[in-house]
C-alpha positions as CSV (number, residue, x, y, z in Angstrom):
1,X,40.0,-10.9,-11.1
2,X,39.9,-8.6,-8.1
3,X,36.7,-7.1,-6.6
4,X,36.4,-4.3,-4.1
5,X,33.9,-3.4,-1.4
6,X,31.2,-1.1,-2.8
7,X,30.7,1.4,0.0
8,X,32.2,4.4,1.8
9,X,32.2,4.7,5.6
10,X,31.7,8.2,7.0
11,X,32.0,8.8,10.8
12,X,29.0,10.2,12.6
13,X,30.8,11.5,15.7
14,X,33.4,14.3,15.3
15,X,33.0,14.2,11.5
16,X,32.8,17.2,9.2
17,X,30.4,16.4,6.4
18,X,32.1,16.6,3.0
19,X,30.7,18.8,0.3
20,X,27.4,17.4,-0.9
21,X,27.5,15.6,-4.2
22,X,25.1,16.6,-7.0
23,X,22.2,14.3,-7.8
24,X,21.2,12.8,-11.1
25,X,18.6,15.3,-12.2
26,X,20.3,18.6,-11.3
27,X,24.0,18.4,-10.6
28,X,23.5,20.8,-7.7
29,X,23.5,19.6,-4.1
30,X,20.3,19.6,-2.0
31,X,21.4,20.1,1.5
32,X,24.2,18.0,3.0
33,X,22.5,14.7,3.0
34,X,24.8,13.0,0.6
35,X,27.8,11.4,2.3
36,X,27.1,13.7,5.3
37,X,26.2,13.3,8.9
38,X,22.9,15.1,8.5
39,X,20.1,12.6,8.0
40,X,16.5,13.7,7.5
41,X,13.5,11.8,8.9
42,X,10.8,11.6,6.2
43,X,7.2,10.7,6.5
44,X,4.8,8.7,4.4
45,X,2.5,10.5,2.0
46,X,-0.8,11.8,3.5
47,X,-3.6,9.4,2.7
48,X,-7.1,10.9,2.3
49,X,-10.3,9.1,3.3
50,X,-12.3,8.7,0.0
51,X,-15.5,10.7,-0.3
52,X,-15.3,12.2,3.2
53,X,-14.9,15.9,4.1
54,X,-14.4,17.9,7.3
55,X,-16.5,21.1,7.1
56,X,-16.1,24.0,9.5
57,X,-19.1,26.3,9.9
58,X,-19.4,29.9,10.9
59,X,-20.3,30.4,14.6
60,X,-23.5,32.1,13.6
61,X,-24.7,29.1,11.6
62,X,-27.8,27.5,13.1
63,X,-28.4,23.7,13.2
64,X,-31.0,24.1,10.5
65,X,-28.5,26.0,8.3
66,X,-25.9,23.3,8.8
67,X,-28.4,20.6,7.8
68,X,-29.4,22.5,4.8
69,X,-25.9,23.0,3.6
70,X,-25.1,19.3,4.0
71,X,-28.3,18.4,2.2
72,X,-27.5,20.7,-0.7
73,X,-24.4,18.6,-1.6
74,X,-26.3,15.3,-1.0
75,X,-24.0,14.6,1.9
76,X,-24.5,12.6,5.1
77,X,-23.2,13.9,8.4
78,X,-21.3,11.1,10.0
79,X,-19.9,13.1,13.0
80,X,-20.7,16.4,14.6
81,X,-18.3,18.4,16.6
82,X,-20.4,21.4,17.9
83,X,-17.6,22.6,20.3
84,X,-15.5,23.6,17.3
85,X,-18.4,24.2,14.8
86,X,-17.4,21.3,12.5
87,X,-18.9,18.3,11.0
88,X,-17.6,15.3,9.1
89,X,-19.7,14.5,6.0
90,X,-19.7,11.8,3.4
91,X,-20.6,12.5,-0.2
92,X,-21.5,10.3,-3.1
93,X,-18.6,8.5,-4.6
94,X,-16.8,10.6,-7.2
95,X,-18.6,13.8,-6.2
96,X,-16.0,15.1,-3.8
97,X,-14.7,17.9,-6.1
98,X,-18.2,19.2,-6.9
99,X,-19.1,19.1,-3.2
100,X,-16.0,21.0,-2.2
101,X,-16.7,23.7,-4.7
102,X,-20.3,24.1,-3.5
103,X,-19.3,24.2,0.1
104,X,-16.6,26.7,-0.3
105,X,-19.0,29.0,-2.0
106,X,-21.5,28.9,0.8
107,X,-21.3,31.8,3.2
108,X,-22.2,29.6,6.2
109,X,-19.0,27.5,5.6
110,X,-15.7,28.7,7.2
111,X,-13.5,25.9,5.7
112,X,-13.6,22.6,3.9
113,X,-10.8,20.0,4.0
114,X,-10.4,16.3,3.2
115,X,-10.5,13.8,6.0
116,X,-7.2,12.0,6.3
117,X,-6.1,8.6,7.7
118,X,-3.9,8.4,10.7
119,X,-2.5,5.0,11.7
120,X,-1.5,3.4,14.9
121,X,2.0,4.4,15.8
122,X,4.5,2.0,14.1
123,X,7.0,0.1,16.1
124,X,9.6,2.6,17.4
125,X,12.7,1.1,18.9
126,X,14.5,2.8,21.8
127,X,18.0,2.6,20.2
128,X,19.9,5.8,20.8
129,X,20.5,6.6,17.1
130,X,17.1,5.7,15.9
131,X,16.1,9.3,15.4
132,X,18.8,9.6,12.7
133,X,17.9,6.4,10.8
134,X,15.8,7.8,7.9
135,X,16.5,4.7,5.8
136,X,14.4,2.1,7.6
137,X,11.6,4.6,8.0
138,X,11.7,5.4,4.3
139,X,11.1,1.7,3.4
140,X,8.4,1.3,6.0
141,X,10.4,-1.1,8.1
142,X,8.6,0.0,11.3
143,X,5.2,-1.0,9.8
144,X,6.7,-4.4,8.8
145,X,7.9,-4.8,12.4
146,X,4.2,-5.0,13.4
147,X,4.2,-8.4,11.7
148,X,7.7,-9.7,12.6
149,X,11.0,-8.5,14.0
150,X,12.9,-11.4,12.7
151,X,13.8,-15.0,13.7
152,X,17.0,-16.4,15.0
153,X,16.5,-19.4,12.6
154,X,16.9,-17.1,9.6
155,X,20.6,-16.9,8.5
156,X,22.0,-14.1,6.4
157,X,25.5,-14.7,5.1
158,X,27.6,-11.5,4.9
159,X,30.3,-12.0,2.3
160,X,32.7,-9.2,3.0
161,X,35.8,-8.2,5.1
162,X,34.5,-10.2,8.1
163,X,32.5,-9.0,11.0
164,X,33.4,-7.7,14.5
165,X,31.7,-10.2,16.7
166,X,32.6,-8.2,19.8
167,X,30.7,-5.0,18.8
168,X,28.0,-4.3,21.4
169,X,25.2,-4.1,18.8
170,X,26.3,-7.4,17.2
171,X,27.0,-9.4,20.3
172,X,25.1,-12.6,20.1
173,X,24.0,-12.1,16.5
174,X,26.6,-14.3,14.8
175,X,26.7,-17.9,13.9
176,X,29.9,-19.7,12.9
177,X,31.5,-18.4,9.7
178,X,34.7,-18.9,7.7
179,X,37.6,-16.9,6.5
180,X,38.1,-17.7,2.8
181,X,41.1,-15.3,2.5
182,X,43.2,-16.8,5.3
183,X,41.6,-20.3,5.2
184,X,40.6,-20.5,8.8
185,X,37.4,-20.3,11.0
186,X,38.1,-16.9,12.3
187,X,36.4,-14.3,10.0
188,X,37.3,-11.3,12.1
189,X,36.9,-7.9,10.4
190,X,40.2,-6.1,9.7
191,X,38.6,-3.4,7.6
192,X,35.2,-2.4,9.0
193,X,33.2,-2.7,5.9
194,X,31.7,-6.1,6.7
195,X,30.8,-5.0,10.3
196,X,28.9,-2.0,8.9
197,X,26.9,-4.2,6.4
198,X,26.1,-6.7,9.1
199,X,24.8,-4.0,11.4
200,X,22.4,-2.6,8.8
201,X,20.9,-6.1,8.4
202,X,20.7,-7.3,12.0
203,X,22.1,-5.0,14.7
204,X,20.5,-6.0,18.0
205,X,17.5,-3.6,18.4
206,X,15.5,-2.0,21.1
207,X,18.4,-2.4,23.5
208,X,18.8,1.4,24.2
209,X,22.3,1.6,22.6
210,X,23.3,2.4,19.1
211,X,21.2,1.7,16.1
212,X,18.3,-0.5,14.9
213,X,18.8,-3.3,12.4
214,X,16.2,-4.2,9.8
215,X,15.9,-7.8,11.1
216,X,16.2,-7.5,14.9
217,X,16.7,-11.2,15.7
218,X,18.1,-12.7,12.5
219,X,21.5,-14.5,12.6
220,X,24.6,-13.2,10.7
221,X,27.0,-15.7,9.1
222,X,30.3,-13.9,8.5
223,X,32.2,-15.1,5.5
224,X,35.4,-13.2,4.9
225,X,36.2,-13.0,1.1
226,X,37.8,-9.5,1.1
227,X,41.2,-8.6,2.7
228,X,42.1,-5.7,4.9
229,X,42.3,-3.4,1.9
230,X,38.7,-4.2,0.9
231,X,39.7,-6.2,-2.2
232,X,39.2,-9.9,-3.1
233,X,39.3,-12.2,-6.1
234,X,36.3,-13.7,-7.9
235,X,37.6,-17.1,-6.9
236,X,37.5,-16.2,-3.2
237,X,34.0,-14.8,-3.6
238,X,32.8,-17.8,-5.5
239,X,34.2,-20.0,-2.8
240,X,32.5,-17.9,-0.2
241,X,29.1,-18.3,-1.9
242,X,29.5,-22.1,-2.1
243,X,30.5,-22.2,1.6
244,X,27.5,-20.2,2.7
245,X,25.1,-22.3,0.7
246,X,26.6,-25.5,2.1
247,X,26.2,-24.2,5.7
248,X,22.6,-23.2,5.5
249,X,22.4,-19.5,4.5
250,X,18.9,-18.3,3.6
251,X,20.1,-15.0,2.2
252,X,23.6,-13.9,0.9
253,X,24.5,-10.3,1.1
254,X,27.2,-9.2,-1.4
255,X,28.2,-5.5,-0.8
256,X,31.0,-5.8,-3.4
257,X,31.7,-6.1,-7.1
258,X,33.4,-4.9,-10.1
259,X,33.0,-4.3,-13.9
260,X,34.6,-7.7,-14.8
261,X,33.6,-11.2,-14.0
262,X,34.6,-14.8,-14.4
263,X,33.0,-18.1,-15.2
264,X,33.6,-19.4,-11.7
265,X,31.7,-16.5,-10.1
266,X,28.9,-16.8,-12.6
267,X,28.6,-20.6,-11.9
268,X,28.7,-20.0,-8.1
269,X,25.8,-17.5,-8.3
270,X,23.8,-19.8,-10.5
271,X,24.4,-22.7,-8.1
272,X,23.2,-20.7,-5.1
273,X,20.1,-19.5,-7.0
274,X,19.3,-23.1,-8.0
275,X,19.4,-24.0,-4.3
276,X,16.8,-21.3,-3.5
277,X,19.1,-18.9,-1.8
278,X,18.3,-15.2,-2.2
279,X,21.4,-13.2,-3.4
280,X,21.4,-9.4,-2.8
281,X,24.2,-7.4,-4.5
282,X,25.4,-3.9,-4.7
283,X,25.1,-2.0,-8.1
284,X,28.3,-0.2,-7.5
285,X,29.4,3.4,-6.9
286,X,30.8,4.5,-10.3
287,X,27.8,6.8,-11.0
288,X,27.2,5.3,-14.5
289,X,25.3,2.7,-16.4
290,X,28.1,0.3,-16.9
291,X,27.2,-3.3,-15.8
292,X,28.7,-4.2,-12.4
293,X,29.2,-7.8,-11.3
294,X,27.8,-9.9,-9.7
295,X,24.9,-7.4,-9.6
296,X,24.3,-7.6,-13.4
297,X,23.6,-11.4,-13.2
298,X,19.9,-12.1,-13.6
299,X,19.7,-14.5,-10.6
300,X,20.5,-11.8,-8.1
301,X,18.7,-8.7,-6.7
302,X,20.8,-5.7,-7.7
303,X,20.5,-2.5,-5.5
304,X,21.1,1.1,-6.3
305,X,21.4,3.9,-3.7
306,X,18.7,6.6,-3.2
307,X,18.3,9.8,-1.1
308,X,15.6,10.6,1.5
309,X,13.6,12.1,-1.4
310,X,13.9,8.9,-3.5
311,X,16.4,10.5,-5.9
312,X,19.6,8.7,-7.1
313,X,22.8,9.5,-5.2
314,X,25.2,10.8,-7.8
315,X,27.7,8.0,-7.0
316,X,25.2,5.2,-7.5
317,X,25.2,3.1,-10.7
318,X,21.9,2.8,-12.5
319,X,20.3,1.5,-15.6
320,X,18.0,-1.3,-16.8
321,X,20.2,-4.0,-15.3
322,X,19.7,-2.6,-11.8
323,X,16.5,-4.0,-10.3
324,X,15.7,-2.0,-7.2
325,X,16.9,0.9,-5.1
326,X,17.2,1.4,-1.3
327,X,18.3,4.2,1.0
328,X,22.1,4.7,0.3
329,X,23.2,6.2,3.7
330,X,22.6,4.3,6.9
331,X,23.8,4.4,10.5
332,X,26.0,1.3,11.0
333,X,28.4,-0.1,13.6
334,X,32.1,0.6,13.3
335,X,34.8,-2.0,13.8
336,X,36.1,-1.8,17.4
337,X,33.0,0.0,18.7
338,X,31.1,3.2,17.9
339,X,29.0,4.0,14.8
340,X,29.4,5.5,11.4
341,X,27.3,7.0,8.6
342,X,27.7,4.2,6.1
343,X,27.1,5.4,2.5
344,X,27.2,3.6,-0.8
345,X,25.4,0.8,-2.6
346,X,27.1,-1.4,-0.1
347,X,24.9,0.3,2.5
348,X,21.7,0.0,0.4
349,X,22.2,-3.7,-0.2
350,X,22.0,-5.0,3.4
351,X,18.8,-3.0,3.9
352,X,17.2,-5.2,1.2
353,X,18.8,-8.3,2.6
354,X,17.2,-7.4,5.9
355,X,13.7,-7.2,4.2
356,X,14.3,-10.7,2.8
357,X,15.2,-12.0,6.3
358,X,11.9,-10.6,7.7
359,X,10.0,-12.4,5.0
360,X,11.7,-15.7,5.7
361,X,11.1,-15.2,9.4
362,X,7.4,-15.3,8.7
363,X,7.5,-18.0,6.1
364,X,10.6,-20.3,6.2
365,X,9.4,-22.3,3.2
366,X,9.1,-19.2,1.0
367,X,10.5,-19.7,-2.4
368,X,13.2,-17.4,-3.8
369,X,11.1,-16.5,-6.9
370,X,8.0,-15.7,-4.7
371,X,10.0,-13.3,-2.6
372,X,11.6,-11.6,-5.5
373,X,8.3,-11.1,-7.3
374,X,6.8,-9.6,-4.1
375,X,9.8,-7.3,-3.6
376,X,9.6,-6.0,-7.2
377,X,5.9,-5.6,-7.4
378,X,5.8,-3.7,-4.0
379,X,8.6,-1.3,-5.0
380,X,7.7,2.4,-5.2
381,X,8.4,3.8,-8.7
382,X,11.4,6.2,-8.8
383,X,11.8,6.7,-12.5
384,X,14.2,5.1,-15.0
385,X,17.2,4.8,-12.6
386,X,16.2,1.2,-11.8
387,X,13.9,-1.4,-13.3
388,X,11.3,-1.7,-10.6
389,X,11.6,1.0,-7.9
390,X,12.6,1.7,-4.3
391,X,11.9,-1.2,-1.9
392,X,9.0,-1.1,0.6
393,X,9.2,-3.6,3.5
394,X,5.6,-3.5,4.6
395,X,4.2,-3.8,1.1
396,X,6.5,-6.7,0.3
397,X,5.2,-8.7,3.3
398,X,1.6,-7.7,2.2
399,X,2.2,-9.0,-1.3
400,X,3.2,-12.3,0.2
401,X,0.1,-12.5,2.4
402,X,2.3,-12.4,5.5
403,X,0.5,-9.6,7.3
404,X,-3.2,-9.1,8.2
405,X,-5.3,-7.7,5.4
406,X,-5.5,-3.9,5.2
407,X,-8.2,-2.0,3.5
408,X,-7.0,0.5,0.8
409,X,-10.2,1.7,-0.8
410,X,-13.5,1.1,1.0
411,X,-16.3,-1.2,-0.2
412,X,-19.1,0.3,-2.4
413,X,-22.6,-0.7,-3.3
414,X,-24.0,-0.9,-6.9
415,X,-27.6,-1.1,-8.0
416,X,-30.9,0.8,-8.2
417,X,-32.0,1.9,-4.7
418,X,-35.6,0.8,-5.0
419,X,-37.5,-2.0,-3.2
420,X,-37.3,-5.1,-5.2
421,X,-34.0,-4.3,-6.9
422,X,-30.8,-6.2,-6.3
423,X,-27.8,-4.5,-4.8
424,X,-24.4,-5.8,-5.6
425,X,-21.3,-5.5,-3.4
426,X,-17.9,-4.2,-4.5
427,X,-15.5,-5.3,-1.8
428,X,-13.0,-2.5,-2.4
429,X,-9.2,-3.0,-2.6
430,X,-7.2,-4.7,0.0
431,X,-3.5,-5.2,0.8
432,X,-2.2,-8.3,2.6
433,X,-3.5,-10.9,0.1
434,X,-6.8,-11.8,1.6
435,X,-8.0,-15.3,0.9
436,X,-11.6,-15.0,2.0
437,X,-14.3,-12.3,2.2
438,X,-17.5,-12.2,4.2
439,X,-20.4,-9.7,3.8
440,X,-22.9,-8.2,6.1
441,X,-25.7,-5.8,4.9
442,X,-26.8,-3.1,7.4
443,X,-30.0,-1.1,7.5
444,X,-29.5,2.5,8.7
445,X,-31.7,5.5,9.4
446,X,-32.2,8.3,6.9
447,X,-29.0,10.0,8.1
448,X,-27.0,6.8,7.4
449,X,-26.4,6.1,11.1
450,X,-27.8,3.9,13.8
451,X,-27.2,0.9,11.6
452,X,-28.3,-2.7,12.5
453,X,-27.6,-6.0,10.9
454,X,-30.2,-7.2,8.4
455,X,-31.1,-10.8,9.4
456,X,-29.8,-13.3,6.8
457,X,-28.2,-10.7,4.6
458,X,-24.7,-12.2,4.4
459,X,-24.3,-12.7,0.6
460,X,-22.5,-10.6,-1.9
461,X,-25.9,-9.5,-3.4
462,X,-29.0,-8.3,-1.6
463,X,-32.5,-7.9,-2.8
464,X,-34.1,-4.8,-1.3
465,X,-37.2,-5.5,0.8
466,X,-40.3,-3.5,1.9
467,X,-38.7,-3.0,5.3
468,X,-35.8,-1.1,3.6
469,X,-38.0,1.6,2.2
470,X,-36.9,5.1,3.5
471,X,-33.8,3.6,5.0
472,X,-30.2,3.8,3.9
473,X,-28.0,0.7,3.6
474,X,-24.4,0.1,4.3
475,X,-22.2,-2.9,3.4
476,X,-19.6,-4.3,5.9
477,X,-16.9,-6.5,4.4
478,X,-14.5,-8.6,6.4
479,X,-11.3,-9.8,4.7
480,X,-9.3,-12.7,6.2
481,X,-6.0,-14.5,5.6
482,X,-3.9,-16.8,7.7
483,X,-2.5,-13.9,9.7
484,X,-5.9,-12.5,10.8
485,X,-8.7,-10.3,9.6
486,X,-9.8,-6.7,9.1
487,X,-13.2,-5.0,8.4
488,X,-14.2,-2.1,6.2
489,X,-17.6,-0.5,5.8
490,X,-19.1,1.3,2.8
491,X,-20.7,4.8,2.7
492,X,-24.5,4.7,3.1
493,X,-26.6,4.4,0.0
494,X,-29.1,7.1,-0.9
495,X,-32.6,6.6,0.7
496,X,-34.4,3.5,-0.6
497,X,-37.5,4.3,-2.6
498,X,-40.8,2.4,-3.0
499,X,-41.0,-0.4,-5.6
500,X,-41.6,0.5,-9.2
501,X,-45.3,0.2,-10.3
502,X,-46.0,-3.0,-12.2
503,X,-47.9,-2.9,-15.5
504,X,-51.3,-4.1,-14.0
505,X,-50.9,-1.5,-11.2
506,X,-50.2,1.3,-13.6
507,X,-53.2,0.3,-15.8
508,X,-55.5,0.1,-12.8
509,X,-54.4,3.6,-11.7
510,X,-54.9,4.9,-15.2
511,X,-58.4,3.5,-15.4
512,X,-59.3,4.9,-12.0
513,X,-58.0,8.3,-13.1
514,X,-60.0,8.2,-16.3
515,X,-63.3,7.3,-14.5
516,X,-62.8,10.2,-12.1
517,X,-62.7,12.8,-14.9
518,X,-66.0,14.8,-15.2
519,X,-67.9,14.4,-18.5
520,X,-67.9,17.2,-21.1
521,X,-70.7,19.8,-20.6
522,X,-71.9,19.5,-24.2
523,X,-71.3,17.3,-27.1
524,X,-70.2,20.3,-29.2
525,X,-67.5,21.3,-26.7
526,X,-66.0,17.8,-26.4
527,X,-62.9,17.3,-28.5
528,X,-62.9,14.5,-31.0
529,X,-61.9,11.3,-29.3
530,X,-58.4,10.0,-29.9
531,X,-57.9,6.4,-30.9
532,X,-57.6,4.5,-27.6
533,X,-54.6,2.2,-27.2
534,X,-55.4,-1.5,-27.4
535,X,-56.0,-3.0,-24.0
536,X,-53.5,-5.6,-22.8
537,X,-55.0,-9.0,-23.7
538,X,-55.0,-11.7,-21.0
539,X,-52.9,-14.9,-21.7
540,X,-54.7,-17.5,-23.7
541,X,-56.9,-19.6,-21.5
542,X,-56.9,-17.1,-18.7
543,X,-60.1,-16.1,-16.9
544,X,-58.7,-12.7,-16.0
545,X,-60.2,-9.7,-17.7
546,X,-58.0,-7.6,-20.1
547,X,-56.0,-4.9,-18.3
548,X,-57.0,-1.3,-19.2
549,X,-54.3,0.6,-21.0
550,X,-52.1,3.1,-19.2
551,X,-52.7,6.8,-19.9
552,X,-50.0,8.7,-21.9
553,X,-49.1,10.5,-18.6
554,X,-48.5,7.3,-16.8
555,X,-46.4,5.9,-19.7
556,X,-44.3,9.1,-19.8
557,X,-43.7,9.1,-16.0
558,X,-42.7,5.4,-16.1
559,X,-40.3,6.0,-19.0
560,X,-38.7,9.0,-17.4
561,X,-38.2,7.1,-14.1
562,X,-36.6,4.2,-16.0
563,X,-34.2,6.5,-17.8
564,X,-33.2,8.3,-14.6
565,X,-32.4,5.0,-12.9
566,X,-30.4,3.7,-15.8
567,X,-28.4,7.0,-15.9
568,X,-27.7,6.7,-12.1
569,X,-26.6,3.1,-12.5
570,X,-24.3,3.8,-15.4
571,X,-22.8,6.9,-13.8
572,X,-22.2,5.0,-10.6
573,X,-20.3,2.2,-12.4
574,X,-18.2,4.6,-14.4
575,X,-16.9,6.6,-11.5
576,X,-13.3,5.7,-10.6
577,X,-12.5,4.7,-7.1
578,X,-10.1,6.9,-5.2
579,X,-6.7,5.3,-5.5
580,X,-4.4,5.1,-2.5
581,X,-1.0,4.3,-3.7
582,X,1.2,2.2,-1.7
583,X,2.8,3.8,1.2
584,X,6.5,4.9,0.8
């Protein structure tokens, strides 16, 4: 049975983009991104800081007015910017919407907007064509490069038409390979398809020229299984798989396939999987749901092709047998020098192989199943075109615990804010698979600022002390794993109140109040006495006198306070945390 390469090469230089191909959901073209030379750079979704607002005030607003406005929404000013008449305020968890509505209605407020996260600039290589490479940006490769840029000890076998070892962006990237087609040790590319696939994976990066590869330093093992016409037999491909496994490949890239298969190919795939080798395969470019092999085998990672907006390219196969998607048009090296715009599932596949190589660079003993679980769980949902979603390089490494922890939603504090009560920590949500958390409770002023460590308060729970009264508390959580640590701090609590009165204290207060009442002027004017509640009896054998009963007013006040605190506690626990979905 004969298979063919699953990709189309389109020249970048001196190339007229063909008519754009309609996408799955509409049939009409959206720009000239499909198969064209125009590549868009896309950015990650804006991430808002939970429960924090930036408020701009009218120039005429006095300091007293600003303070009153913030107090009206139970907010805390965490930063003041008087030069631009703005303040950053924190509001109670889950009350952002209500606070925004109140602030926008206030005549002293000019504008209200959510605070947003900005991040340290991701690694940005200096390669000449990097600005056109939207694919690596879309899968968050630059963020993954903060953790690793690859290792020369990780070997990715490219089973294809061969690889041009003399290309400037691949020079020094290759380890010895084999030509299955011609049965020799010279897997030179006589088509160009294999060179393009190899470049997407591991083009030498940050060298000023050309493009950036996903795994900057990883090694490419060229195994030629397709002829100059881009076609090859299942027997040749099976032989290539077995040769790559025998010679130490960690990952096998298969940018090829067809709608038929053979037992020999199925057995070779199963053997490679049993040896722990990750196989990444193209889903095919027929634009339908028909199973494509070897992509439809359960032991491999099958890859569809998506656009800059995470929609399916019309030519990409899809369906429940396809596991993940990746950008389907990428800059790639051309055989003999130069670069092309490489489109097809053959182009999407090596991008995923590159992510696998990054993971193995950080953890050489990583199991095949662990990597595949992480890749799938980290994928960004893109609808029903594939089973799991579009791949995300940074999130995959985070799922494996191969990056430093990263806080996603901040810690929170639960419990009644009253001296003597116990506060409980909620550590928030974290990426990066933290293995250990430590806690530090902070005592702050009434504005929630000027915080200092509370001596000895390093447990997940904290009992409020007399020294905490009229202060506000924060919780600092530090998450750690083998790669390092990161810290996040909660919003301040509301002001800590005095301890609730005990029963003897309440009774004593009631008795004192009763004795302070003036006697009635005449016997006739006095109302008939109401039956007095029974005094609390001392424990049997105690020498203490019986406690006088509380007055109805004291009892009512205590009951109301208890109900208020219970409602506050229940409402606080019911409020959902602000989700931050994974980055694109």
